[in-house]
C-alpha positions, 0 to 999 in steps of 0.5 A, a space after each residue: 112794586 113799591 107802588 102797590 104797598 099799602 100802609 095799614 097803620 092808619 086803618 089799624 090805629 083804632 084797634 091800638 087800644 085792644 091790640 098791641 102792634 109791633 113797633 121799633 125792631 118788631 115792626 115789619 117792613 110791610 104789613 102790621 104785626 100784632 104782638 102777643 098780649 095777655 090782656 087782649 088774649 090775642 097774637 101773634 098775627 101778621 096782617 097785610 093787604 094784597 093788591 092784584 097787579 094786572 
C-alpha cells in the first residue's frame, strides 16, 4: 500500500501564498490539510490524490 501514497506538498507549494497548509501536529500523514484562514476566506479542507490499484 505504501507504493500508492503520493506526496502532494510539491504540487501545493505554489498555493502556499494563498492557502495556509497544515504543518507540525496539524499535518496529516496522508494528503494535505488546508487550515482555515480569514485572509484567504477558505478552509478547512482536506486534499488527497487517490490512485486506483488494479
